[in-house]
C-alpha positions in Angstrom: 4.6 -2.1 7.5 6.1 -5.4 8.7 9.7 -4.0 8.7 10.8 -5.7 11.9 9.4 -9.1 10.9 10.6 -8.8 7.4 14.2 -8.0 8.6 14.2 -11.0 11.0 12.9 -13.5 8.4 15.2 -12.1 5.8 18.3 -12.9 8.0 17.0 -16.4 8.6 16.4 -17.1 4.9 19.7 -15.5 3.7 21.5 -18.1 5.8 19.5 -20.9 4.2 19.8 -19.7 0.6 23.6 -19.8 0.6 23.8 -23.5 1.4 24.0 -26.3 -1.2 22.1 -28.8 1.0 20.1 -28.7 4.2 20.0 -31.1 7.1 16.9 -31.6 9.2 18.5 -30.1 12.2 19.3 -26.9 10.2 15.7 -26.6 9.1 14.5 -27.0 12.6 17.0 -24.4 13.9 15.7 -22.0 11.2 12.1 -22.7 12.2 13.0 -21.8 15.8 14.2 -18.4 14.6 11.1 -18.0 12.6 9.0 -18.8 15.7 10.9 -16.2 17.7 10.4 -13.6 14.9 6.7 -14.2 14.8 6.3 -14.0 18.6 8.3 -10.7 18.7 6.0 -9.4 15.9 3.2 -9.9 18.5 1.5 -12.7 16.6 -0.9 -14.7 18.8 0.8 -17.8 20.3 -1.7 -20.4 19.1 -1.4 -19.0 15.6 2.4 -19.2 15.8 2.3 -22.8 17.0 0.0 -23.9 14.1 2.1 -22.0 11.6 5.5 -23.4 12.7 4.1 -27.0 13.0 2.8 -26.9 9.5 5.9 -25.3 7.9 8.3 -27.6 9.8 6.4 -30.7 8.6 6.6 -29.6 5.0 10.2 -28.2 5.2 11.8 -31.4 6.5 10.2 -33.4 3.7 12.4 -35.3 1.2 11.5 -33.0 -1.7 13.1 -30.1 0.2 16.2 -31.9 1.7 17.0 -33.4 -1.7 16.1 -30.3 -3.7 18.7 -28.5 -5.9 17.8 -25.3 -4.1 16.6 -26.4 -0.7 16.9 -22.9 0.9 14.6 -21.4 -1.7 12.2 -24.4 -1.3 11.9 -23.5 2.4 11.2 -19.9 1.6 8.5 -21.0 -0.9 6.9 -23.2 1.9 6.9 -20.3 4.4 5.4 -18.0 1.7 2.6 -20.4 1.0 1.9 -20.8 4.7 1.9 -17.0 5.2 -0.6 -16.6 2.4 -2.9 -19.3 4.0 -2.6 -17.6 7.4 -3.5 -14.2 5.9 -6.6 -15.6 4.1 -5.6 -18.1 1.4 -5.2 -17.9 -2.3 -8.8 -16.8 -2.7 -8.1 -13.9 -0.2 -8.1 -11.4 -3.0 -11.7 -12.3 -3.8 -12.7 -12.3 -0.2 -11.2 -8.8 0.3 -13.8 -7.4 -2.1 -17.0 -5.9 -0.7 -20.1 -7.9 -1.6 -22.3 -5.4 -3.3 -24.4 -7.9 -5.3 -27.8 -7.0 -3.9 -30.7 -4.7 -4.6 -29.5 -1.1 -4.1 -29.0 0.6 -1.9 -26.5 -2.0 -0.5 -25.8 -1.2 3.1 -22.3 -1.3 4.6 -22.1 -0.9 8.4 -18.9 0.3 10.0 -18.3 -0.7 13.7 -15.4 -0.4 16.1 -14.0 1.2 19.2 -13.5 5.0 19.5 -10.2 6.2 18.1 -9.8 3.2 15.7 -10.2 5.4 12.6 -13.7 4.3 11.8 -15.1 7.6 10.5 -12.0 8.2 8.3 -12.1 4.7 7.0 -15.8 5.1 6.1 -14.9 8.1 3.9 -11.9 6.3 2.4 -13.9 3.3 1.4 -16.8 5.5 0.1 -14.3 7.5 -2.0 -12.7 4.2 -3.3 -16.2 2.8 -4.3 -17.0 6.0 -6.1 -13.7 6.3 -8.0 -12.8 2.6 -8.8 -16.3 1.0 -9.1 -18.4 4.0 -10.2 -20.8 3.6 -7.3 -23.1 6.4 -6.1 -22.5 6.4 -2.3 -24.3 8.0 0.6 -22.6 8.2 4.0 -24.5 8.6 7.3 -23.1 9.2 10.8 -25.0 7.4 13.6 -22.5 8.6 16.2 -24.6 10.9 18.6 -22.2 10.5 21.5 -18.9 11.8 20.4 -18.8 15.6 20.0 -18.8 16.8 16.3 -18.6 13.2 15.0 -21.4 13.8 12.5 -19.8 17.1 11.4 -16.5 15.3 10.9 -18.1 12.8 8.5 -19.7 15.7 6.6 -16.4 17.5 6.2 -14.7 14.2 5.0 -17.6 13.7 2.6 -16.9 17.2 1.0 -13.2 16.3 0.7 -14.0 12.9 -0.9 -16.8 14.2 -3.1 -19.2 11.8 -1.5 -22.8 12.7 -0.3 -23.6 12.7 3.4 -26.9 12.5 5.2 -28.0 15.9 6.5 -27.7 16.2 10.3 -30.9 16.5 12.4 -30.1 17.2 16.1 -31.7 15.0 18.7 -32.2 11.9 16.5 -31.0 8.5 17.9 -28.9 5.9 15.9 -31.9 3.7 14.8 -33.9 6.8 13.7 -30.9 8.1 11.7 -30.5 4.6 10.1 -34.1 4.6 9.0 -33.9 8.1 7.6 -30.7 7.2 5.8 -32.2 4.1 4.2 -35.2 6.1 3.0 -33.0 8.9 1.5 -30.8 6.3 -0.2 -33.8 4.7 -1.8 -35.5 7.9 -2.9 -32.3 9.3 -4.4 -31.2 6.1 -6.1 -27.9 5.6 -4.2 -26.0 2.3 -5.0 -24.4 2.1 -1.5 -25.3 3.4 1.9 -22.5 3.5 4.5 -23.5 3.7 8.1 -20.8 5.0 10.5 -21.8 3.8 13.9 -20.7 5.2 17.3 -17.7 3.8 19.1 -16.8 3.5 22.7 -13.5 3.6 24.7 -14.0 -0.1 25.4 -16.4 -2.9 24.6 -19.5 -2.7 26.8 -23.1 -3.9 26.8 -24.5 -0.5 25.7 -22.3 -0.4 22.6 -23.2 -4.0 21.6 -26.9 -3.3 22.2 -26.8 -0.3 19.9 -24.9 -2.2 17.2 -27.5 -5.0 17.3 -30.4 -2.6 17.1 -28.9 -0.8 14.1 -28.0 -4.1 12.4 -31.6 -5.4 13.0 -33.1 -2.4 11.3 -30.6 -2.0 8.5 -29.8 -5.7 7.7 -26.4 -4.7 6.2 -24.8 -6.7 3.5 -21.4 -6.0 4.9 -20.5 -5.3 8.6 -16.8 -4.1 8.7 -14.9 -4.0 12.0 -12.3 -1.2 12.1 -9.4 -1.9 14.4 -6.1 -0.1 14.9 -3.2 -2.3 13.9 -0.8 -0.5 16.3 -2.7 -2.0 19.3 -1.4 -5.5 18.3 -3.1 -8.3 20.3 -5.6 -5.8 21.7 -6.9 -5.4 18.2 -7.4 -9.2 17.9 -9.1 -9.3 21.3 -11.5 -6.5 20.2 -12.2 -8.4 17.0 -13.1 -11.5 19.0 -15.5 -9.6 21.2 -17.3 -8.1 18.2 -17.4 -11.4 16.4 -19.5 -13.0 19.0 -22.0 -10.1 19.1 -22.4 -8.6 15.6 -22.5 -10.6 12.3 -19.1 -9.3 11.0 -18.2 -9.9 7.4 -14.7 -8.4 7.4 -12.0 -6.3 9.1 -10.4 -3.0 8.2 -6.9 -2.5 9.7 -5.9 1.1 10.1 -2.5 2.6 10.6 -0.8 -0.3 8.9 1.9 2.1 7.7 3.0 2.6 11.3 2.9 -1.1 12.3 6.4 -2.4 11.9 5.6 -5.7 13.6 2.5 -6.8 11.9 1.1 -9.1 14.6 -2.5 -7.9 14.3 -2.6 -8.6 10.6 -1.1 -12.0 10.9 -3.3 -13.1 13.8 -6.6 -11.5 12.7 -7.8 -14.0 10.1 -6.7 -17.1 12.0 -8.3 -16.0 15.3 -11.6 -14.5 14.0 -12.1 -16.4 10.8 -13.0 -13.1 9.1 -11.1 -11.7 6.1 -9.1 -8.5 6.3 -10.8 -6.4 3.6 -8.8 -3.2 3.6 -5.6 -1.8 5.1 -5.3 1.9 5.9 -1.8 3.1 5.0 -1.9 6.8 5.9 -4.0 9.9 6.8 -5.0 10.9 3.3 -8.4 9.8 1.9 -6.7 7.7 -0.8 -4.4 6.0 1.6 -6.3 2.7 1.7 -5.7 -0.5 -0.2 -7.3 -3.9 -0.6 -5.7 -6.5 1.7 -4.5 -9.2 -0.7 -2.8 -12.1 1.2 -0.3 -13.1 -1.6 0.9 -9.5 -2.0 1.3 -9.0 1.8 3.2 -12.3 2.1 5.6 -11.2 -0.7 6.3 -7.9 1.1 7.0 -9.7 4.4 9.5 -12.0 2.7 11.2 -9.2 0.8 9.9 -10.3 -2.6 8.3 -7.0 -3.4 4.8 -6.2 -4.6 5.0 -5.2 -8.3 1.2 -5.5 -8.8 0.5 -2.9 -6.1 3.2 -0.6 -7.5 1.7 -0.8 -11.0 -1.8 -0.1 -9.6 -0.5 2.9 -7.7 1.2 4.1 -10.8 -1.9 3.7 -12.9 -3.9 5.6 -10.3 -1.4 8.5 -10.1 -0.8 9.0 -13.9 -3.2 11.0 -16.0 -4.0 9.2 -19.3 -3.1 12.2 -21.4 0.3 12.6 -19.6 1.0 8.9 -20.2 0.2 9.2 -23.9 2.3 12.3 -24.3 5.3 10.7 -22.6 4.8 7.5 -24.7 5.0 9.6 -27.9 8.2 11.3 -26.7 9.7 7.9 -25.7 9.0 6.6 -29.2 10.7 9.7 -30.7 13.7 9.4 -28.2 12.9 12.8 -26.6 12.8 13.6 -22.9 12.9 17.1 -21.5 12.9 18.5 -18.0 9.1 18.9 -17.9 8.9 15.1 -18.4 11.4 14.6 -15.6 9.3 16.8 -13.3 6.2 14.8 -14.2 8.1 11.6 -13.2 9.2 13.1 -9.9 5.7 14.2 -9.1 4.4 10.8 -10.0 6.8 9.2 -7.6 5.6 11.5 -4.8 2.0 10.6 -5.5 2.9 6.9 -5.3 4.2 7.3 -1.8 7.7 8.5 -2.3 11.1 6.8 -2.6 10.6 4.5 0.4 7.1 3.3 -0.6 8.3 2.5 -4.1 11.5 0.7 -2.9 9.4 -1.3 -0.5 7.3 -2.7 -3.3 10.2 -3.7 -5.6 11.8 -7.1 -5.3 15.3 -7.1 -3.8 15.1 -3.5 -2.7 14.9 -4.0 1.1 18.6 -3.3 1.6 18.6 -0.5 -0.9 15.7 1.1 1.0 17.7 0.9 4.3 20.7 2.5 2.6 18.5 5.3 1.3 17.3 6.0 4.8 20.8 6.0 6.2 22.1 8.3 3.5 19.3 10.8 4.1 17.5 10.2 0.8 13.9 10.9 1.8 11.0 12.5 0.0 12.3 16.0 0.6 14.8 15.1 -2.2 12.0 14.8 -4.7 10.4 18.1 -3.5 13.8 19.9 -3.8 14.3 18.6 -7.3 10.8 19.6 -8.3 11.6 23.1 -6.9 14.7 23.3 -9.0 12.9 22.5 -12.2 10.1 24.9 -11.3 12.6 27.7 -11.0 13.6 27.3 -14.7 11.8 29.1 -17.6 9.7 27.1 -20.0 12.5 27.5 -22.7 15.1 26.1 -20.2 13.0 23.1 -19.3 12.4 22.3 -23.0 16.1 22.9 -23.9 18.4 22.3 -20.9 21.4 23.2 -23.0 20.5 26.8 -22.4 21.5 26.5 -18.8 24.9 28.2 -18.6 26.6 29.1 -15.3 24.7 32.4 -14.9 21.3 30.7 -15.5 22.2 27.8 -13.1 23.0 30.4 -10.4 19.7 32.1 -10.9 17.8 28.7 -10.7 19.7 27.7 -7.6 18.8 31.0 -5.9 15.2 30.8 -6.9 14.8 27.2 -5.5 16.8 27.8 -2.4 19.5 25.2 -3.4 23.1 25.1 -4.6 24.4 25.1 -8.1 25.7 21.6 -7.6 22.1 20.5 -6.8 21.0 22.0 -10.2 23.8 20.0 -11.8 22.6 16.8 -10.3 19.1 17.3 -11.7 20.6 18.0 -15.1 22.7 14.9 -14.8 19.7 12.8 -14.0 17.9 14.3 -17.0 20.9 13.4 -19.2 20.8 9.8 -18.0 17.0 9.5 -18.8 17.5 11.1 -22.2 20.1 8.5 -23.0 17.7 5.8 -22.0 15.0 7.3 -24.2 17.4 7.3 -27.2 18.2 3.7 -26.5 14.5 2.9 -26.6 14.2 4.6 -30.0 17.2 2.6 -31.3 15.6 -0.7 -30.2 12.5 0.1 -32.3 10.5 2.2 -29.9 8.0 0.9 -27.5 7.4 -2.3 -29.5 11.1 -3.1 -29.4 11.2 -2.4 -25.7 8.2 -4.7 -25.1 10.0 -7.5 -26.9 12.7 -7.4 -24.2 10.4 -8.2 -21.3 10.5 -11.8 -20.1 13.8 -12.5 -22.0 16.3 -11.0 -19.5 17.1 -8.2 -21.9 15.9 -5.3 -19.9 18.7 -5.4 -17.4 21.5 -5.5 -20.0 19.9 -3.0 -22.3 18.9 -0.2 -19.8 20.5 -0.6 -16.4 19.2 1.9 -13.9 15.9 2.6 -15.7 12.8 1.9 -13.6 10.5 2.8 -16.5 7.9 5.5 -16.8 4.8 4.7 -14.9 6.6 2.3 -12.6 9.4 3.4 -10.4 10.2 6.7 -12.0 13.7 7.8 -13.2 16.7 5.8 -12.2 14.8 3.5 -9.8 15.3 0.1 -11.1 18.6 -1.4 -12.1 16.4 -4.0 -13.8 14.4 -4.5 -10.6 17.6 -5.8 -9.0 18.5 -2.8 -6.9 19.4 0.9 -7.1 21.9 1.8 -9.7 25.3 2.7 -8.2 25.1 6.4 -9.0 21.6 7.0 -7.6 22.9 8.4 -4.4 25.0 10.9 -6.4 22.1 11.9 -8.6 19.7 12.5 -5.7 22.1 13.9 -3.2 21.6 14.0 0.6 19.6 16.1 3.0 
């Protein structure tokens, strides 16, 4: 997300960072470029004007022009202004659902047809169940769209979340009443009401929303909008804001929105916080919308916190403990390498990981140009899977004949098998270095002292970027392209 805007702003700030001092006209010229970049990203004009005026006023101040690093000072000012535009420093707290009430707490989902409302309902319900331990009941109030209620029931099965049984002929208010009774009787913590959508905002839709809201008195009313619709998404949000007591916004298809105008305009125009961002079709492809993290991604500063959270969610505790013991002993076999590759896939693949690491924007583009996509990870996993248990535990057994058999079994070439073995060798060396440094305790002493880069170049670290994805967070190691190969 935000690729186009991030690239434009990156070019502007690269030109500023390289200068020892900045003149006022240089700052104003840079702000004109930022203004154009925001408008091209489909950010609302009034929002752009307020943003540029505020940033320009701060950026031409004496503390910037006389600063030792004026270019970086300007980037800091823009970053702070972006955070404020997206919701402010307390945006992380605002992004949380308010569930502090007598259960069942009711969350009402509203939006236009096709915005991803039903899928978002299931995603949030699954997240509440898994991350907050809530017992959630979902109920579909959409009696207009064919099979809408059945769709939520199917998603509920996939997410492991209960759904209200379907009774033909009931109207939305009746379904809402039945859902509230069922939630109380069965001691559910949260009740999520998936309301009907329309192709456009009309009086019938608003009347139905108001009637359901009056009966259910929801604690949260979340508007689901499609980020790809740009300013139309903002207009829809404005229409709903005047009619229904919205408490927040869910932006879907953020993974496909390279411009980001809807996200940047939404908070400023509606005054409502963006609670969640949908980042894919899978039920776990949703994340809290935290302004500071989003601003960091836009300015190419990465998002290590989100990457660590994704890693924590994708790694089984027993696997992490087993790998930690092997690291402490300086051991690392091909089963461990396969686990790392699978973890990278669960975290979103090479592109997603690179996009969350500081200084990796150019490396990410280079990866795309060289054909290093997620199929590389799948191919490497297939190669390791074609080996016997003994070969994975002891790669030295892989002579020329065995390599040929592995290549044939995985549909690859012998040179591809050699690349996987070379990656394993590099990781094994890193594990031995960890042992020499005193194991995990010695490794921990390096963090924050600048020792990580010098000690282990090219090691992203288990549970973070996977094998060979770090270069001390400064970029991809030179030989990564050779290790991973091309399509």
